[in-house]
C-alpha positions in Angstrom: 127.1 112.6 69.3 126.6 113.7 73.0 123.0 112.5 72.8 124.0 109.0 71.7 126.6 108.9 74.5 124.0 110.1 77.0 121.5 107.4 75.9 124.3 104.8 76.1 125.2 105.8 79.7 121.5 105.7 80.6 121.4 102.1 79.6 124.4 101.3 81.9 122.9 102.8 85.0 120.3 101.1 87.2 116.7 101.7 86.6 113.9 101.9 89.1 111.4 99.1 89.1 107.7 99.3 89.9 108.5 97.8 93.3 109.2 100.5 96.0 112.9 100.4 96.9 113.9 97.9 94.3 116.3 98.5 91.4 117.5 96.5 88.4 121.1 97.1 87.5 122.4 95.2 84.4 120.1 92.2 85.2 120.6 92.1 89.0 117.5 92.9 91.0 118.2 94.5 94.4 116.0 95.5 97.4 116.1 96.0 101.1 114.4 93.5 103.5 113.7 94.2 107.1 115.5 91.3 108.7 119.0 90.0 109.6 121.0 88.2 106.9 120.9 84.9 108.6 117.1 84.9 108.7 116.9 86.2 105.2 119.2 83.3 104.0 116.9 80.7 105.6 113.8 82.4 104.1 115.5 82.6 100.7 116.2 78.9 100.7 112.5 78.2 101.5 111.4 80.6 98.8 113.6 78.7 96.3 112.0 75.5 97.4 108.5 77.0 97.1 109.3 77.8 93.4 110.6 74.2 92.9 114.0 75.3 92.0 116.8 72.7 91.7 120.1 72.1 93.5 119.4 74.7 96.2 122.5 75.5 98.3 122.5 78.1 101.0 125.1 79.5 103.5 124.6 82.4 105.8 126.0 84.2 108.8 124.8 87.1 110.9 126.4 89.6 108.4 125.9 87.9 105.0 124.5 85.0 103.1 124.2 83.3 99.7 121.7 81.0 98.2 122.2 79.4 94.8 119.8 77.3 92.8 118.9 76.4 89.1 115.8 76.6 87.2 114.5 73.9 84.8 116.6 75.4 81.9 119.7 75.1 84.0 120.1 78.8 84.5 121.9 79.6 87.8 120.0 81.8 90.2 122.1 83.6 92.8 120.6 85.4 95.9 123.3 87.5 97.7 122.4 88.8 101.1 124.4 91.6 102.9 123.9 93.4 106.2 122.8 96.9 105.4 122.0 98.2 108.9 120.4 97.1 112.2 117.9 94.3 111.2 118.1 95.4 107.5 119.5 93.2 104.7 120.3 94.1 101.1 119.2 91.3 98.8 120.5 91.0 95.3 119.1 88.4 92.9 120.5 87.3 89.6 118.7 84.9 87.3 120.9 83.5 84.6 123.1 85.9 82.6 120.5 88.4 81.7 118.3 88.5 84.8 114.6 88.0 85.2 112.6 90.6 87.1 109.5 88.4 87.3 111.3 85.5 89.0 113.3 87.9 91.2 110.0 89.6 92.4 108.4 86.2 93.1 111.5 85.2 95.2 111.4 88.5 97.1 107.6 88.0 97.8 108.2 84.5 99.1 111.2 85.6 101.2 109.1 88.3 102.9 106.3 85.7 103.3 108.7 83.2 105.1 110.1 86.0 107.2 106.7 86.7 108.7 106.8 83.1 110.1 110.5 83.3 111.4 
């Protein structure tokens, strides 16, 4: 019985992805990015545009930001950005109700790419 409960608890906790510093917790993909939330928000909007997502809306400040969009299937994609230190932002991406690591990783790669230009 305790083995079953232990396995159940393992499924509820976050797991490490193959990307350094990134985790996937219950469908939400999180990572740290070296930049301020306002710059990350702008980069996230551009990343969503690069992937041809629909209905892109972004709002950001020096301490936080949010970008929402939709994919072709109508799933909502939410990118939350929070200040995590000096010039460091925590980015959490959720694709639909279950999450999608592949799309989340593409968005993070594009965000980092755009930040190199900002």
